[in-house]
N, C-alpha and C positions, 0 to 999 in steps of 0.2 A: 334351391341353391343357397338359401339363407343359412342352412345347417353348415355348409362348407365354409361360408364366411365366418360364422360363429366359431367353428373349430379353429380357424386361422387366428381369430382374435384371442382365443384362449392360449394358443401356442405363443403368440407375440407377448402376451402378458407373462407367460411362464419364462420366456427368454429375456424379459426385462426391457422390452421395447417401450419407450415412453408412450403414455396414453394418446397424446395428440397425433403422434406418428402412426400408431396402431389404428386409430380411427380414420386417419387419412387413407392409409393403405386399405382398410376394410371398405371404405366408401368407393375407392377406385376399383377394387375387386368386384364389389356388388354392381357397380355401374357397368364394368366390362362384361360381366356375366349377363346382366339384364339386356345390354345391347346385342350380345351374341344370341340370346334367346329370341329377341325380337326379329333378328335377321334369319332365324331358323338354324343357327349353328349350335350344336350341342356343346355342353361344358367339356366333354371329353375331347372334342375336336379343338376347342380353344386351349385347354390346359394340358392335353395329352394324358399320360398315365398319372400325372400329379393329382388329377381329380379324385383318385382313390386313396391318396395319402396327404390330407390337408396339413398335417403337422410338418412334414418334410417340405411341402410347397411353401408354407409360411416361413420356415427357417431359411430356406434358400433365397426367398425373395428379400427377407430382412438382411441377409448376408450380402446379397448383390447391391443393395442400397447403401451398404456400409454402416448399418445400424448396429449389427452384432458382428463379432469376428468370424472370419471364414473358418469352417471346420478344418482340422489338420488333414493333410493328404496322407495316404497310406505310407508313403516313403518316410515322411517325418514322424508319423505315429509309431513306426517300428524302430526308427533310428534313435529317437530321443530316449526311450526307456533303456536302451543298451548303454548309452552314454551315462545316464543317471545311475544305472546299476553299477557301472565301473567306478564312477566317482564316489558313490556311497560306500562301495566295498573298500576302496582305497582309504577313505577317511576312517571307516570303522576299524580296519586292520591297523592303521597308524595309531589310533586311540588305544587299542588293546596292547600293542607292542610297547608303546611309550609308558603306559600304566604299569605293565609288568617290569620294565626296566627301572622305573622309579621305585616300585615295591621291593625289588631285589637289591637295589643300590649298585647294580653293575653298570659299567666297568669301574673298578677301583684302582687307585694309584697308591702305591706304598712308598714311603720315604723312610729310609733307614739313616739314623744319626747315631754316631757313637758319642759317648759321654766324655771322650778324651779331647782336649783342645788340640788344635793343630800346632805342630812345633814352630812354624814360621809366624804364627799370630800370637803376640803376647797377650796373656790373660789380663783382664782388668783387675784393678787392685782388690775390689770386693766382689769377686766372681762367686755366684751361688755354687754350692756344692752339688754336682750332678753325680748320681751314682754311676760307677763304671759299667760298661757294657753297652750293647747297641739298643737304641730306642726306635721303635717302628711306629710310624704315623700313617693311618689309612684315611683316604679321602675319596669321595665320589666327585670327580671333576666334571662329569657329564651332566650332573643334576640341573644346572641352570638351562642348558640346552634342551634337556628332556622336558622340563616344565614348559618352555616356550613351544616346543613341538607338540606337547599335549594340548596346550591352549589353542594352537592353530588347528590341530586335528579336530578338536571339539567344535570349533567355529565352522570348519568345513563340513562336519557332520550336520550341524544345525542348518547350514546353507543347503545341504542335500535334502533335508527334510522339507525345507521351504520350497525347493524346486519340485519335489514330489507332490506337495499339496497343490502347487500351481498347475502342474501337469494334469492332475486328476480333475481339477475344475475346468480346465480348457477342453478336456476330452468329454466331460459331461454335457457341455452345451452343444457340442457338435455331434454327439452320438445319436444315431437314429433311434426312434422309439420302438 
């Protein structure tokens, strides 16, 4: 059974269990297995089907002791990616649409001014000469809002990437070998 204990030690090392705790758990396991063998109880009777999967046994024991996080349940494992996919897609679509609006300069506002002074407003004594006819001024009034929206959408996309990287790491520790 020393091979079983050794495989558990390797798994605890892989999972990042601190060495003193791993040694304590290995000593407890070796002691329990030794006592069971002395009493004529097989390892399979003591550990059940876990005797055939030392990595899973080691991971579940460390999780039960609170040394490593519990692996996610199937309900959470399925639900979380759907939420992340929706959040990521929304952020990406917002970035694309905002970038396109900024690139095209839409929507535009036009201001038409005629060069003729209004009759009820007296002209100043040294008024500049403005050629007659209408003058059209175009402006993109939505640009400040679009820049803010682009900044927020890029930040949301970065947050989504961070969430994806954290989700991948949490699944890797709880994934069976």
